[in-house]
Every structure is written in C-alpha cells, then in structure tokens.
C-alpha positions as CSV (number, residue, x, y, z in Angstrom):
1,M,155.4,50.9,240.6
2,H,154.0,47.7,242.1
3,G,151.3,45.4,240.8
4,I,150.7,42.8,238.2
5,T,147.9,42.9,235.6
6,V,147.0,40.1,233.2
7,Q,145.0,40.6,230.1
8,V,143.9,37.4,228.6
9,L,144.4,37.3,224.9
10,G,143.4,33.7,224.5
11,D,143.0,30.6,226.7
12,H,141.8,27.9,224.4
13,G,143.6,24.7,223.4
14,P,144.7,23.7,219.8
15,F,141.3,22.1,219.0
16,S,138.9,24.8,219.9
17,R,136.1,26.0,217.6
18,V,136.4,29.4,219.4
19,G,140.1,29.6,218.6
20,K,142.4,32.3,220.0
21,S,144.7,29.6,221.6
22,V,146.9,30.8,224.4
23,G,148.4,34.2,225.1
24,Y,148.5,36.9,227.8
25,R,149.6,40.5,227.9
26,L,151.3,41.2,231.3
27,Q,151.6,44.6,232.9
28,I,154.3,44.4,235.5
29,G,154.8,47.8,237.1
30,P,155.8,50.0,234.2
31,S,156.6,47.2,231.8
32,T,154.5,45.2,229.4
33,F,155.3,41.7,228.3
34,L,153.7,39.0,226.2
35,L,153.5,35.5,227.7
36,D,153.1,33.0,224.9
37,C,151.9,34.0,221.5
38,G,149.3,31.5,220.4
39,A,146.5,34.1,220.3
40,P,146.0,36.4,217.3
41,L,148.2,39.2,218.4
42,F,147.9,41.5,215.4
43,Q,144.1,41.3,215.6
44,Q,143.9,42.0,219.3
45,I,146.8,44.4,219.9
46,G,147.7,45.6,216.5
47,G,151.1,46.7,215.2
48,H,151.2,49.9,217.2
49,G,150.2,48.1,220.4
50,L,153.1,45.7,219.9
51,Q,155.6,48.6,219.9
52,D,155.2,48.9,223.7
53,I,156.0,45.2,224.4
54,E,159.3,44.8,226.2
55,G,159.6,41.2,225.3
56,L,158.0,37.7,224.7
57,I,158.1,35.1,227.4
58,L,157.6,31.6,226.0
59,T,156.8,28.6,228.0
60,H,157.1,25.8,225.3
61,C,156.8,25.1,221.6
62,H,153.3,23.6,221.1
63,D,151.6,25.6,218.4
64,D,148.8,26.8,220.6
65,H,151.4,28.6,222.7
66,K,153.8,29.8,219.9
67,R,151.6,29.9,216.8
68,W,152.4,33.6,216.0
69,F,156.1,33.5,216.9
70,T,157.6,33.6,213.4
71,D,155.2,36.3,212.3
72,L,156.1,38.3,215.4
73,A,159.8,38.0,214.7
74,L,159.4,39.0,211.1
75,F,157.3,42.0,212.1
76,F,159.9,43.2,214.6
77,R,162.6,42.9,212.0
78,Y,160.9,44.3,208.9
79,A,157.9,46.6,209.9
80,P,159.0,50.2,209.0
81,D,158.3,51.6,212.5
82,M,159.9,48.7,214.5
83,R,163.3,47.6,213.0
84,R,164.5,45.9,216.2
85,K,165.0,42.4,217.3
86,L,162.2,40.6,219.3
87,R,163.4,40.2,222.8
88,L,162.8,36.6,223.9
89,F,162.7,35.2,227.5
90,T,162.8,31.5,227.9
91,T,164.9,28.6,229.1
92,E,167.9,27.1,227.3
93,A,166.0,24.0,226.3
94,V,162.9,25.8,225.1
95,Y,165.1,28.2,223.1
96,H,166.8,25.3,221.2
97,D,163.4,23.7,220.4
98,L,162.0,27.0,219.2
99,K,165.1,27.8,217.0
100,A,164.9,24.3,215.4
101,A,161.1,24.8,214.7
102,S,161.4,28.3,213.4
103,M,164.5,28.3,211.1
104,P,162.5,26.9,208.0
105,V,160.6,30.1,208.0
106,L,163.1,32.6,209.4
107,G,166.4,31.1,207.9
108,T,166.2,32.3,204.4
109,G,165.2,35.6,202.6
110,L,165.9,37.7,199.7
111,S,168.8,40.2,199.5
112,D,168.0,43.9,199.6
113,D,167.9,44.0,195.8
114,A,165.8,40.8,195.6
115,M,168.4,39.3,193.3
116,T,169.6,36.4,195.6
117,V,168.3,34.1,198.3
118,T,170.3,34.8,201.4
119,D,170.7,32.8,204.7
120,V,169.5,34.6,207.7
121,A,170.8,33.7,211.3
122,F,168.1,33.2,214.0
123,E,170.0,35.7,216.1
124,D,169.4,38.4,213.5
125,F,165.7,38.2,214.6
126,I,165.9,37.4,218.2
127,D,167.5,39.2,221.3
128,Y,167.6,36.1,223.6
129,R,167.5,36.7,227.3
130,M,167.9,33.3,229.0
131,I,165.8,32.7,232.2
132,G,166.6,29.7,234.2
133,P,170.2,28.3,234.8
134,K,172.5,27.0,232.0
135,A,173.2,23.3,232.1
136,R,176.8,22.2,233.0
137,Y,176.7,19.5,230.5
138,R,175.3,19.4,226.9
139,L,174.9,17.2,223.9
140,I,177.1,17.9,220.9
141,T,177.8,16.3,217.5
142,R,181.6,15.6,216.9
143,E,183.5,13.8,214.2
144,A,184.8,10.6,215.4
145,G,187.9,8.9,214.1
146,N,186.1,7.3,211.2
147,G,184.8,10.8,210.0
148,I,181.2,10.0,210.9
149,P,179.4,12.6,213.0
150,T,178.8,11.2,216.4
151,P,176.8,12.6,219.3
152,A,178.6,13.0,222.7
153,V,178.2,14.6,226.1
154,V,180.6,17.3,227.1
155,D,181.1,19.7,230.0
156,G,181.3,23.5,229.9
157,Q,184.9,23.4,228.7
158,G,184.2,21.0,225.9
159,N,185.7,17.9,227.6
160,L,184.0,14.6,226.8
161,L,182.4,12.9,229.7
162,P,183.4,9.2,230.2
163,P,180.6,6.5,229.5
164,D,180.5,5.6,233.2
165,A,179.3,9.2,233.9
166,A,177.1,10.0,230.8
167,K,175.9,8.5,227.6
168,V,173.9,9.5,224.5
169,V,170.8,7.4,223.7
170,V,169.6,7.8,220.1
171,N,166.1,6.6,219.3
172,P,166.1,4.9,215.8
173,A,162.6,5.8,215.2
174,T,163.2,9.6,215.6
175,G,167.0,10.0,215.3
176,R,166.7,12.2,218.4
177,P,169.7,12.1,220.9
178,R,168.9,12.2,224.6
179,M,171.3,12.4,227.6
180,L,171.6,9.5,229.9
181,F,173.4,10.7,233.1
182,K,174.7,8.9,236.2
183,D,173.6,10.8,239.3
184,P,176.5,11.0,241.7
185,D,174.4,10.9,244.8
186,C,172.2,7.9,244.2
187,G,174.3,6.3,241.6
188,E,171.4,5.7,239.3
189,W,171.0,6.4,235.6
190,V,168.7,9.3,234.9
191,E,167.7,11.8,232.2
192,P,168.9,15.1,233.8
193,A,166.3,17.4,232.1
194,S,163.6,15.5,233.9
195,F,165.4,14.5,237.0
196,Y,166.9,17.7,238.3
197,P,165.2,21.0,239.5
198,F,166.9,24.1,238.5
199,S,168.4,24.4,241.9
200,A,170.5,21.2,241.5
201,A,174.0,22.6,241.6
202,H,175.6,19.3,240.3
203,F,173.9,19.7,236.9
204,Y,172.9,23.4,236.6
205,E,175.2,26.5,237.0
206,E,174.7,28.7,240.0
207,D,173.4,31.7,238.1
208,K,169.6,31.2,237.7
209,N,169.4,34.0,235.3
210,F,166.4,35.9,236.9
211,Y,165.5,38.8,234.7
212,V,165.5,42.0,236.9
213,G,163.4,44.9,235.7
214,D,162.3,48.1,237.3
215,G,161.4,46.7,240.7
216,F,160.3,43.2,239.5
217,T,161.8,39.8,238.6
218,I,161.0,37.1,236.2
219,E,162.3,33.6,236.8
220,A,161.9,30.1,235.1
221,L,160.3,27.4,237.2
222,N,160.8,23.7,236.2
223,A,160.1,21.5,239.3
224,P,156.2,21.4,239.1
225,V,156.1,21.4,235.3
226,W,155.6,18.0,233.6
227,H,154.5,18.0,230.0
228,G,156.8,15.8,227.9
229,V,158.2,18.5,225.7
230,A,160.7,21.0,227.0
231,C,158.5,23.4,229.0
232,T,158.8,26.0,231.8
233,G,156.6,27.7,234.3
234,V,157.2,31.4,234.9
235,K,157.2,33.1,238.3
236,I,156.9,37.0,238.4
237,R,157.4,39.0,241.6
238,N,156.5,42.6,241.9
239,G,156.4,44.1,245.3
240,A,154.2,42.0,247.5
241,E,152.6,40.2,244.5
242,T,153.7,36.9,243.1
243,L,152.3,35.4,240.0
244,I,153.0,31.9,238.6
245,L,151.9,30.8,235.1
246,S,152.4,27.1,235.1
247,S,151.5,26.5,231.4
248,D,150.5,23.0,230.2
249,T,151.5,20.5,232.8
250,V,150.4,17.4,234.8
251,H,149.9,18.6,238.4
252,D,149.3,15.5,240.4
253,K,150.8,15.0,243.9
254,R,150.3,11.2,243.8
255,L,152.0,11.0,240.3
256,W,154.8,13.2,241.4
257,K,155.5,10.9,244.4
258,R,155.7,7.9,242.2
259,L,158.1,9.6,239.8
260,C,160.5,10.3,242.5
261,S,160.1,7.1,244.6
262,K,159.8,4.3,242.1
263,K,163.0,2.6,241.3
264,R,162.9,1.2,237.7
265,P,164.8,-1.9,236.7
266,Q,166.9,-1.4,233.6
267,R,166.0,-3.4,230.5
268,L,169.4,-3.7,228.9
269,Q,169.5,-4.6,225.3
270,M,173.1,-5.7,225.6
271,S,175.4,-7.2,228.2
272,K,176.2,-5.2,231.3
273,R,179.9,-4.8,230.1
274,E,178.8,-3.5,226.7
275,F,176.4,-1.0,228.4
276,D,179.0,0.2,230.8
277,S,181.6,0.9,228.1
278,A,179.1,2.4,225.5
279,P,179.2,6.1,225.0
280,V,176.3,6.0,222.5
281,I,173.4,3.6,222.6
282,Y,170.8,3.2,219.9
283,G,167.4,2.4,221.5
284,D,164.7,3.7,223.9
285,I,166.1,5.7,226.7
286,N,163.3,4.5,229.0
287,D,164.9,1.0,228.9
288,Y,167.9,2.4,230.8
289,L,166.4,5.1,233.1
290,E,166.3,3.9,236.7
291,R,164.6,6.9,238.2
292,I,162.4,9.7,236.6
293,W,162.5,12.5,239.3
294,S,164.8,13.3,242.1
295,E,163.6,13.8,245.7
296,A,164.7,17.4,245.5
297,R,162.5,18.0,242.4
298,Y,159.6,16.5,244.2
299,A,160.1,18.6,247.3
300,E,160.4,21.7,245.2
301,A,157.3,20.9,243.2
302,M,155.3,20.5,246.4
303,T,156.0,24.0,247.6
304,A,156.3,25.8,244.3
305,F,152.9,27.4,244.3
306,A,153.0,28.5,248.0
307,N,152.1,32.2,248.6
308,A,151.5,32.8,244.8
309,A,148.6,33.5,242.6
310,V,148.5,30.9,239.8
311,I,147.1,30.6,236.2
312,H,147.1,26.9,235.5
313,D,146.0,25.1,232.4
314,I,143.1,22.6,232.8
315,T,141.5,19.9,230.8
316,A,138.3,17.8,231.0
317,G,138.5,14.0,231.3
318,P,141.6,11.9,231.8
319,S,144.8,13.3,230.3
320,V,148.5,12.2,230.4
321,V,149.8,15.7,229.5
322,H,147.4,18.2,231.4
323,T,145.9,18.5,234.8
324,S,142.4,17.0,234.8
325,Y,139.6,19.0,236.4
326,E,138.4,16.1,238.3
327,N,142.0,15.7,239.8
328,L,142.3,19.2,241.2
329,E,142.0,17.8,244.7
330,N,145.2,16.0,244.2
331,T,147.2,19.2,243.5
332,T,148.8,21.8,245.8
333,L,146.7,24.6,244.2
334,R,144.3,26.7,246.1
335,K,140.9,27.6,244.7
336,D,141.0,31.2,246.1
337,R,144.3,31.9,244.4
338,T,144.0,30.1,241.1
339,L,142.6,30.9,237.7
340,L,142.0,27.9,235.4
341,A,142.8,28.4,231.7
342,H,143.0,26.4,228.5
343,C,139.7,24.6,229.2
344,P,137.4,23.2,226.5
345,D,134.8,25.3,224.7
346,R,132.1,23.9,226.9
347,F,133.1,23.6,230.5
348,T,131.8,24.1,234.0
349,S,133.9,24.8,237.0
350,E,133.7,25.7,240.8
351,W,137.2,27.2,240.3
352,P,137.4,30.6,238.6
353,L,137.9,30.3,234.8
354,C,139.9,32.7,232.6
355,N,138.2,34.1,229.6
356,A,139.6,35.7,226.5
357,G,139.2,39.4,226.5
358,K,139.2,39.7,230.3
359,T,141.7,41.6,232.4
360,Y,142.7,40.5,235.9
361,R,144.7,42.3,238.5
362,L,146.5,40.9,241.6
363,A,145.5,42.3,245.0
364,A,146.8,40.8,248.3
365,G,147.6,37.5,246.4
366,R,144.2,37.1,244.8
367,F,142.8,37.8,241.3
368,Q,140.3,40.6,240.8
369,E,138.6,41.3,237.4
370,V,139.2,44.7,236.0
371,V,135.9,46.2,234.5
372,G,136.4,49.9,233.4
373,D,137.7,51.7,236.5
374,R,136.4,49.0,238.9
375,C,137.9,45.8,240.3
376,Y,135.6,43.0,241.3
377,P,136.3,39.8,243.3
378,L,135.7,36.5,241.6
379,D,133.0,35.6,244.0
380,A,130.7,33.4,241.9
381,D,130.0,29.9,243.0
382,L,130.1,28.5,239.4
383,F,131.8,29.4,236.1
384,H,130.6,28.2,232.8
385,K,131.7,28.4,229.3
386,K,129.6,27.6,226.3
387,E,130.7,28.1,222.8
388,G,132.3,31.5,223.2
389,R,129.9,32.8,225.9
390,F,130.7,33.1,229.5
391,F,128.4,32.6,232.4
392,V,128.6,32.7,236.3
393,G,126.3,30.9,238.8
394,Y,125.4,31.8,242.3
395,R,123.9,29.3,244.7
396,N,120.2,29.7,245.0
397,N,117.6,27.2,246.1
398,E,115.1,28.8,243.8
399,G,117.6,29.0,240.9
400,T,116.5,27.5,237.6
401,Y,119.7,25.5,236.9
402,E,120.8,22.4,238.6
403,V,124.5,21.5,239.0
404,Y,125.3,17.8,238.6
405,R,128.5,15.8,238.9
406,Q,129.1,13.3,236.3
407,K,132.3,11.2,236.2
408,G,134.2,13.8,238.2
409,L,133.0,16.7,235.9
410,L,130.3,19.2,236.6
411,K,127.2,19.5,234.3
412,L,124.7,22.3,234.2
413,S,121.0,21.5,233.5
414,P,118.0,23.8,233.4
415,D,114.7,22.5,235.0
416,H,113.5,20.8,231.9
417,R,116.5,18.7,231.3
418,T,118.3,16.1,233.4
419,F,121.7,14.5,233.3
420,P,122.7,11.1,234.6
421,G,124.7,12.0,237.7
422,R,124.5,13.2,241.2
423,P,122.6,16.5,241.8
424,L,124.6,18.9,243.9
425,Y,122.8,22.2,244.2
426,R,120.9,24.8,242.3
427,V,122.2,28.1,240.9
428,A,120.8,31.3,239.4
429,L,122.7,31.8,236.2
430,Y,124.0,35.0,234.7
431,E,125.6,35.7,231.3
432,D,128.8,37.8,231.5
433,I,128.7,40.6,229.0
434,A,131.7,42.9,229.0
435,G,132.1,42.2,232.8
436,G,128.5,42.8,233.6
437,Y,126.2,40.0,235.0
438,F,122.7,39.6,233.3
439,P,120.2,36.8,233.9
440,A,120.7,33.9,231.6
441,L,118.2,33.6,228.8
442,D,116.4,30.3,227.9
443,D,113.8,31.9,225.5
444,P,115.0,31.7,221.9
445,N,113.0,35.0,221.3
446,L,115.2,37.0,223.7
447,S,118.8,38.2,223.2
448,Y,121.3,40.5,224.6
449,I,123.4,42.9,222.6
450,E,126.1,45.2,223.8
451,R,125.5,48.7,222.4
452,G,128.1,51.3,221.2
453,D,127.5,53.3,224.4
454,S,128.6,50.2,226.5
455,K,124.9,49.6,227.7
456,V,123.5,46.2,227.3
457,E,120.1,46.0,225.6
458,L,117.5,43.1,226.0
459,L,115.9,42.4,222.7
460,R,112.6,40.5,222.2
461,F,111.9,39.3,218.7
462,D,108.4,38.5,217.3
463,D,106.6,38.4,213.9
464,R,106.5,42.2,213.8
465,G,110.3,42.7,214.5
466,S,112.0,43.5,217.7
467,T,111.7,45.6,220.7
468,G,114.3,46.4,223.3
469,K,115.0,47.8,226.7
470,I,118.1,48.5,228.7
471,A,119.2,45.5,230.9
472,E,120.2,46.1,234.4
473,D,123.7,44.8,235.5
474,Q,123.3,42.5,238.4
475,R,127.0,42.3,239.4
476,E,127.2,44.8,242.3
477,R,124.0,43.4,243.8
478,L,125.3,39.8,243.6
479,Q,128.7,40.9,245.0
480,K,126.9,42.4,248.1
481,Q,124.9,39.2,248.6
482,A,128.1,37.2,248.4
483,N,129.8,39.4,250.9
484,S,126.8,39.1,253.2
485,R,126.8,35.4,252.9
486,C,130.5,35.1,253.7
487,T,130.2,37.4,256.8
488,K,127.3,35.2,258.1
489,Q,129.5,32.1,257.5
490,E,132.4,33.6,259.3
491,K,130.4,34.4,262.5
492,P,130.9,31.8,265.3
C-alpha cells in the first residue's frame, strides 16, 4: 500500500498563544506513526487512538517538540489496555539527550504494593529503534589513576584514542564534555557531531539503520539540519513518494558555504605543546575548532531535498536557530513542494502554510489537502494565519486586501488601513473553515459558525438577536479559476 498522509496535530512554536506546539500523525501505507509529540495528543487522538500508533519518531529535545513524551511513555506502560513499551525512533545523539531529560520523571516509582520507592530503567518504558548510524567513537567517563572520574574518547572496542587524534573539551560554565576530533583528511580539529554527515565512513559505522516497514523506509537526515542541540531530519519513502520533515533548523545556502569554507584560527589558552599532549581541556571548544562543516556535509545538504516534498519550520524576522521567511530565496526548497510550519500566530506567506487540524496527502511529490473524501491542491496565492484562524488569498485586482512587503515580511491590509512598506498586489481573502473557503468578514456584526451537520452558517447580529443563512463554499470555484489561469499562463 503506497502513499503518505500527514495529519497536523500542532505546528506552533513554544511561545504561541494558540498553543498545540509541534506534532504530526503520519499514515505511511498501512502503518501509523507520531512525529514529535509537542501537541496535546490525548486531547486530539485519545487513548484508544494511541493504540494504533506503531511508534514515535522524535527530531530533538526542545519541549515544543517533545512536551508529552514522558506522559506518553507512562501511558504505554501503565494504561490497562496498553501495557507495552513505547517504540521510539531517533538518532543516537537525540536518544541520549532525551534519556537525560526524562529520567527525573521516569526513573523512580512505587513498588506494586506501594510500600517502597523503586528505581525504574528508561529501557523499561522505551523500545528504542535507532535510525541513523552509530558513531565509531564516543565519550565516556573513566576512573583515572588518582581515582577521579575523567572524561575520555574511546573507539567501539573501548580503546582510548591518543590526544593527537581526539580530546575532550569541558566547558567550566556547564560541565558539559564535547569531543574535539582531528579529521584525518584535512588534518584540522573539528567537532565530529557537527562536521560529518551520516555518510562519513571515517566517523560513522556503515549501517545507516534505516527502518524498513511494509514497503516503506524511515531514515535519519543530518546534513541540512543545523539547530544547535542534537537534532535530526527525517526522510520517509513509500513507493514513488518521498517526504522530508526537516524540523527546526537554519536553512541558508550562504551560511552553509561559510561553515564549510572558513578556516578558523585556534585561540589556544595554553602552549602548543600543552595542547598537543592534553587529553582533556577545560574551556570553550570554539577556541579550538578549525572548521565547522566538512565539504561532504555541505554537498549533501545542498542536494538533500531534491525530489522530495518537505515540511519545514519557519520563523518571522532574523533568527540564529530557524529559517527566516525573508531568507527562503537562499534555501534549496521549492515552493511547489514545501509546506511551512511552526510559524508565529499571525503570519502571511506566499508559500503554503500548515495548519493544526488539517490533513495532507502526497500525490506526485506535491501536497494536497484532504477534505472529507476530496483532495484539493494548495493553489492559493496567499496564506494567512491570525490568532487561530486561517485564511487564503487569491490575486484579484478588485480584491479588498492589499499585500505589502515590509522588511522582507508580508503584511495584509484592508482598504481602510495602510502599512509602511511596498504594495505588491491585491487579493480577495477567504476564511478557511473545515477546509471550505468563505469570503472574509470585516463587519463585526457578521460571523461564521460550523454547524453539527458540517454546513457553515453566516450569522448576522443586531439589537433584536441574530439571523442566519447557509454560506456557500467557494473552494471549487476558486480552484477552477486557478486552473484556468495556470492554463492561460502555460500557453505560448
């Protein structure tokens, strides 16, 4: 059974008034997965719905992506009709971060007779399925000759690496150890978790740990993902369809080029001889790194999204940890194959936007919205979110809304308001209600409601009360107009 369907449970950031954070339910052929669990799963899916979930795919440990993880793990272990471990798919690095973050909640419990406090292993809750390769080298803590625990770098057999091959840098401010590694090809000191793509055979094992399901695969993707914390993108292939969820990341071709091409001078806080011989250094690892990305990582990042549909997180205004909307022209993304997610509560975009509660299906590499038993193309010229409501705009010289560009962002203004900025074009605006398109309302005495029979009613309020009439869904008419316009544009 081919095909990929995405139900958006939530696509808001951590500071949203609307809430619901980030989470998706994926239907991949016959199998159902969660991707991230920041959205309120129990409210949206319910306990019975969670029984059908084959596993959770987790991209990283920021709370807006993992907020319900410990509740999910507890539910799978203790709910009377579950009683099984939560199957978790993520990379080695994200798994270790998640375990460290979760053990204060999951690590202790009461005995069956409630008489004692017991220790509970993380593995008692989690059935871990690694995606992405295992690193050939890792950080450990060992007891040195003086009996003091000391961090070290070892290979897969537990052999210590000499200080001319790898070191540990411990930041005194955080106590966090990080690996400093000498790349054998360029002879420069690098941090391998940032420097290498998963395909780098020198640092990662050959097995890339694809999860193979019933006709589909799930794989981890690190080359184009740049977020600071351990984070992974996810690539799903099913038949002819490929979907990539890139999660939070900075997608910027110019930045990527600088990361791989800029040689950084070391700022040694000791003599060269002391540095060469030291297995452990206390300080800032950035004083010792000579290059951030490898050429191989850059090359893979530049081609990672080719021939795939992408759900990509976006932000408004300058950001050092997300892709800025105004910088989309400097990405490798294609507008016709991309859904933007994670945007602010009020946001206007010419690129299609996700919206919580919607369901999308891939068809020939492009997203279509599923509404009842119909699938619609995302053919609007403009997408607009406003405090939990969702709108679409179609170019129309007689439209009542003007689209402006202001500092790289788009603004939407009705006739009676103006924004400082450059006017672009006019649109007719429609409110999206349950997948139907209805003319946007400016009159405070008018309001739409969705009725129990799925029809949308337009209410008018006055001093005597309210009157209503069934509103007509304009989506099919607008789709025909959009198709007609495209046909005319394609003609020579």
